[in-house]
N, C-alpha and C positions, 0 to 999 in steps of 0.2 A: 399107502396102505389102506385097504378097505376096512371100515369099521362096521361090525355086525349090528344090525338093527335089533333092539331089545324088546320091541313090542310088535303087535300085529294090528292090521287094519281093523279086524273085528273088534278088538279091545277099544279102539277109538270110536267105533260105531256105537258100542254100548255106552261109553262115556258121554257121547253127544246126546244119546237118547235120554240119559238120566238128567243131563243139563236142561233139555227141552221140556221134559215131563215133570221134573221136580222131585222124583222119588225112584227108588230101585224097583218098587212094585209096578209103578206106571210104565217104566221102561221095559219091564218084563212083558207086560201086556202088549205094548206096542210092537215089540220084537218077536212076540209069540214064543217066549221062553219061560222056563220056571224061574222064580226069584233067585234060587240058589245059583243058577248059571250066571245071572247078572252079578251077584256078589263075588263069585269066583273070578269072573273076567276082570272086575275092578281090583281085587286083591292081587292077582297075578300081574296086572299092569303096574300097581304100586310097587311090588317087589322088583319088577324088571327095571323101573325107573328109580327105585330107591327113594320114593317120595310119598308122602301122605297126600292123597288127592281130595279126600273128604274129611270134614270135621264131624266125627261120629257122636259128638255130645249133643247134637240136635235131633229132633224127631224127623225133620225133613233132610233131604240130601243137600248139604251145604258144602260148597267147594272151598278148599283152603286157597290162600293166595297162589300157591304153586299150582294147585289144581286148575284154578281159573286161567292161569297162563298157558298151561298145557292144553286146555279146552280151546283157547283162542287159536293156538297153532294148529290144533286138530281140525278146526273148522275149514281152514284153507286146504289142508291135505285131503279131507273128505270131499270137498267141492271138486278138487282136481281128480280124485279117484272116480267120482260119479261121471265127470266129463269123459274120462278115459273109458268107462263102461259104455256110455252112450256112443262114443266114437267107435269102439270095437263093434258094437251092435250095428252102427251105420255102415261100417266097412263090410261087415258080414252080409249086409243086404245089397251089396254091389255098388255102393257109393265110393267114389275115388276120394283120396285124402285131400287133393287140391285140384282146382280148375283155374287155368291161367287164361285171361281174356284181355285182348288188346283192342282198344277202340279209338277211332279218330276223334280228335278234340272238337271237330265241327259238329258232331252228332249231338242231338239234344240230350243233355245229361239228366234231365228230369226223367226220361224214359229209363235210363240205367238205374236211377234211384228207386223208381217204382218196382222194378224187377228185384232189386236188392231187398226191398221191404217184404216182398212176397217170399223170397228165399228165407228171410229171417223168420217170417210168420210160420213157415213150415218146419222150422227148427232143424234144418239140415246141419250136420256136423262138418261137411266139406268146407274147406277154406276157399274163398273166391278171391283171386288176385286180379285186380284191374289195373292195367297200364294204359295211360292216355298218351298217344303219340300224334304226330301231324304228318299227313301226306305219305310220302314213301317210308317214313319212319314206322308206320303201322305194320307194313309187310315185313320190313327188316326186323322189327322186334318179334313179330310172330314167328319168323323162321329162326332167328338167333336164339330165342329163349325156348324154342320148341313149345310154344303156347298151344292151347287146345282150340280156341275160337278167336276170331278177329272180326271186327266190324270196320270195313273199309269203304271209302267213297268211290274208289276206282279199283277194279280187279285186274291184276296183271295177267297176261295171256298164259303164263306158265302155270298159274293156279286155276284159272277158269276152265282149263281142259280136264282137270283131274280131281279137284276138290269138291266136297259137298257144299253147295251154296244155297242160300235162302235170300230171295230178293226182299228188300225193304222199301217203304215209300220213298219217293224222290225227296231230295233235300235241296232247297233253293238258296243260292247265294245272291246277295244284292250289293251292288256297288254304291257306297254311300259316302257322304261328306257332311260335316257340321253345317247347320243352316247359315252360319255367318261366314263360311269360307267363300272364296272368290268363285269356285266352281258351282256353288249352290244355285246361282241365278242364271247360269248359262244354258242355252238350248242347243241341241244337236252338237254336243261336244265331240271334237275329233281326237284321235289318238295323239296327234301332234300337240294339241292343247294340254292333254294330260301329262305329256313329257315335261312340261314346265312346272309341274307340281310334285309333291312328295307322296309316294305310294307307301302305305303302312302295311306290312306283310308279316304274317305269322310264319316264322322260319320252319322249313322242313326239318323234322327231328332226326332224319336218317344220318348216321355217322358219316355217310359218303359225302355229305355237304357241309361238314364241320368247317373245312378250310376254304371251300369254293362253293358258295350257295348257287342254286340253280337260278336261271333267269326268272323274272316275275311273270305273272300271267299276261300282263299287258306290255312287258318289255320296257318298263320305265327305268330311267337312270337314277333318279333321286329316290332312294329307298331307305326306310327305317324298318329294321327287322326286330320283332318282339317274339317272346316265347309262348304267348297264349292269347286267346281272343278277348279276354277281359281287359288286358293291357292295351290291346289293339283298339278296342272300342273307346277306352278312355282317351287315347291319343287322337282318335278321329274326332271325338266330341270336343276336344280342346282346340281343334282347328289345325293340328299338325299336318294333316294331309287327308287323302281319300283312301278307301280300301274296300275289299270284298268282305262281307260279313254273312254268316249264316242268318237267314231271314228271321228265324225264331229268336235270335239274340238282339235284334234291333226293332222288333215289332213295336215296343213301347216308345222308343226314341223317334220312330217314324210317325207314330200316331200323335205324339205331342209336339211334333215339329222341331225337335232338337237336332235332328239330322234329316237329310233328304237324299233321294236317289240322285246319282250323277247321271244327267241325261246324255249318256253316250250315244253317238250316232248308231253304233253297232248293237246297242241294247245294254241295259244295266242289270240284267239277270243272267244267271248261269245255273244249270241244273245238274246235280250229281245223282247217280243211281246206286245208293248204298247196298251192300250185301253183307250178310253174315257168312263167314267161311269157316268150315271145320277142317281139322287136319285130315289129310287123305291117307296117311300111312298108319293111323292108329284110331280105333273106334273110341268115341266118347263114352264115358261112364254114365251112370244114371244122373248124377248131378249136372254134368255138362249138357246132356240131352235136355234136362229140365230147364237149364239156363237158356238154351237156344229156343225152346218152346215158349218160354215166357217172353222173350224178346220179340219173337214173331207175333205172338198174341197181342202184345202191347202195341206193336206197330199197326196191327189191324183193328185197334180199339176194342178188343175183346176183353172180357173180365178175367183178370189174372187168377182169381180164386177158382175159376172153372177149369184151369189147366191141370190135367191129371199128371201125377207123379208116377211114371211107369217103372 
């Protein structure tokens, strides 16, 4: 059974104004009303709640214990109502309620954080949902969740022919090993030599590979699969094995000599060509377009504050 609400939001606005300004007269000035209207709002609220909210034996507006408790609850309700008002205004300006963004775990997360900071600074009411996946899991999540934007290292043919795409700077992967590992001192390492050691791999997060993982990049037999690059780097640094790492995550470890490139005969670097990809069957809203514009600007080292919100 639904219980009818016995008070109005306007009455709570008046109550909050009195609490902040300290008097009925000051609240009236702040709300641009006559004092009698303030007194009427309070008295009707007291009657509706069957509570005395103010102790009228004082010259100033002094809340009773019950009044103080009501004001405390009203603060949260008023905060939520103001958020609702801003949200309605935002939606009315063409901003979508949510933007779903899927990103590959190998991409520099500092860039994502910079963009989120700019979105926060603009005070957009749109909720940004970021899902981090690995390899084929990025495309699978994009399609399964009907996401708005994805950042993928490799673009499938079925998307490259019809989706709106934005090229990003290349992302280099480096084959590294701890400086104390047996591979660290070898020159011109062959693939057969690598087969004798353990390959540390971030597993592909696609559900397709839950039971049968895809072969590793180098086809090694001794494999340890982990769920993220942080764990992978720790395992490599501990000497568990070798592995491909995004260069931006191992710059410090390479500089201080804690890990070194594996001097593979075929080369110890591999380059991806990341792209931002939008849905092809549904146009992005203003917030989604702004997110894409910020990511593209950040990748080009342009000031994010200069990106216009269209």
